[in-house]
C-alpha positions in Angstrom: 22.5 -51.7 36.2 24.7 -53.0 33.3 23.7 -55.8 31.0 24.4 -59.2 32.6 24.5 -62.8 31.5 23.5 -64.9 34.5 22.0 -67.7 32.4 24.7 -69.6 30.6 22.2 -71.5 28.4 22.1 -71.0 24.6 20.3 -72.8 21.9 20.8 -73.5 18.2 18.1 -72.2 15.9 18.3 -74.4 12.8 15.7 -72.4 10.8 17.7 -69.2 11.1 21.2 -70.8 11.3 22.2 -69.0 14.5 22.8 -69.5 18.2 20.4 -67.7 20.6 21.3 -66.5 24.1 19.9 -64.0 26.6 21.1 -61.2 28.7 19.4 -59.1 31.3 19.1 -55.3 31.9 17.8 -55.3 35.4 14.6 -57.4 35.0 14.3 -57.0 31.3 15.3 -60.0 29.2 17.2 -59.1 26.1 17.6 -61.7 23.2 20.8 -62.0 21.2 21.4 -64.1 18.2 24.9 -65.0 16.8 25.0 -65.9 13.1 26.6 -69.3 12.4 29.0 -67.6 10.0 30.4 -65.6 12.9 31.0 -68.7 15.0 32.6 -70.5 12.0 34.9 -67.6 11.5 35.9 -67.4 15.2 36.3 -71.2 15.6 36.8 -72.8 12.2 37.9 -76.1 13.8 34.5 -76.6 15.4 32.6 -77.3 12.2 29.2 -76.1 11.2 26.9 -78.8 12.7 24.8 -77.8 15.7 27.1 -79.4 18.3 30.1 -77.6 16.7 28.4 -74.3 16.7 27.3 -74.6 20.3 30.9 -75.6 21.3 32.3 -72.7 19.4 29.9 -70.4 21.2 31.1 -71.7 24.6 34.7 -71.3 23.5 34.3 -67.6 22.8 31.5 -66.8 25.1 33.3 -63.9 26.9 34.1 -62.3 23.5 30.5 -62.7 22.4 29.2 -61.2 25.6 31.5 -58.2 25.2 30.2 -57.6 21.7 26.6 -58.0 22.9 27.3 -55.4 25.6 28.8 -53.0 23.1 25.9 -53.4 20.7 23.3 -53.1 23.4 25.0 -50.0 24.8 24.8 -48.1 21.6 21.3 -49.2 20.7 18.1 -47.7 21.9 16.6 -49.1 25.1 13.4 -49.9 23.2 14.9 -52.8 21.3 15.3 -56.1 23.1 16.4 -58.3 20.2 19.9 -58.1 18.6 21.6 -60.0 15.9 25.4 -60.2 16.2 26.9 -60.4 12.7 30.5 -60.7 11.4 30.8 -56.9 11.1 30.3 -56.6 14.9 33.4 -58.6 15.6 
């Protein structure tokens, strides 16, 4: 079964300055984290406050999911936490 994203929720982690979201490989939950710098680069008009970063995430969600699938597909199945950085986009 391919990676899926049935849960549209995401959250801002202020301590690490990133947006967290989750995907699923069958019944295994996989955590993904998008650095705020990535979101600012993809959607500079959204600003860098929490609300702006979450709105930016929603605006490019499909692109983020595509990158998450690519990164997950090339990684080992023993890792269930991934950080999406600017180099991944």
